[in-house]
C-alpha positions in Angstrom: 38.6 -55.4 32.5 36.6 -58.1 30.7 37.5 -60.2 27.7 35.8 -60.5 24.4 35.4 -64.0 23.2 36.1 -65.1 19.5 32.3 -66.3 19.2 31.1 -62.6 20.5 33.7 -60.8 18.6 32.2 -62.8 15.2 28.6 -61.7 16.1 29.5 -58.0 16.8 31.6 -57.9 13.5 28.5 -59.4 11.6 26.4 -56.7 13.2 28.9 -54.1 12.5 29.3 -55.0 9.0 25.4 -55.4 8.5 24.8 -51.7 9.6 27.6 -50.4 7.3 26.6 -52.5 4.2 23.1 -51.0 4.9 24.0 -47.6 4.9 26.3 -48.2 1.8 23.2 -49.7 -0.2 21.1 -46.9 1.1 23.7 -44.5 -0.3 24.0 -46.3 -3.5 20.0 -46.6 -4.0 19.7 -42.7 -3.3 22.1 -41.8 -6.1 19.5 -41.5 -8.6 17.9 -38.4 -6.9 20.9 -36.3 -7.0 21.6 -33.8 -10.0 24.7 -31.9 -9.2 27.9 -33.4 -10.2 29.7 -32.6 -7.0 27.1 -33.6 -4.6 26.9 -37.0 -6.7 30.9 -37.6 -6.4 30.7 -37.0 -2.9 27.7 -39.3 -2.3 29.6 -42.0 -4.2 32.7 -41.4 -2.2 30.6 -41.6 1.0 28.7 -45.0 0.1 32.0 -46.6 -0.9 33.4 -45.5 2.2 30.5 -47.6 4.2 30.8 -50.3 1.7 34.6 -50.5 2.7 33.8 -50.5 6.5 31.4 -53.2 5.9 34.2 -55.3 4.0 36.1 -54.9 7.1 33.4 -55.8 9.5 33.2 -59.1 7.3 36.9 -59.6 7.3 36.9 -59.4 11.1 34.1 -61.6 11.3 35.7 -64.3 9.3 38.7 -64.0 11.3 37.0 -64.3 14.4 35.3 -67.3 13.0 38.6 -68.9 12.3 40.1 -68.1 15.7 37.1 -69.6 17.6 37.1 -73.0 15.3 41.0 -73.1 15.7 40.6 -72.7 19.5 38.1 -75.2 19.6 40.0 -77.9 17.4 43.2 -77.4 20.1 41.1 -78.2 23.0 
């Protein structure tokens, strides 16, 4: 098996967060084109879900950064 370093995990988390937040922004920007109330609610839920996933990516990126900095200081 292989191990993922804290630095690599940080980069992967940033990439994941950027993709998720990009999908969320695209979803929020497209809300003005929807006229049906049910579809509008569904689209808002979809966009907020992707924003939540982006927040999780940011959180894990910050956690990986903290782990990387702590491991470097211990050496």
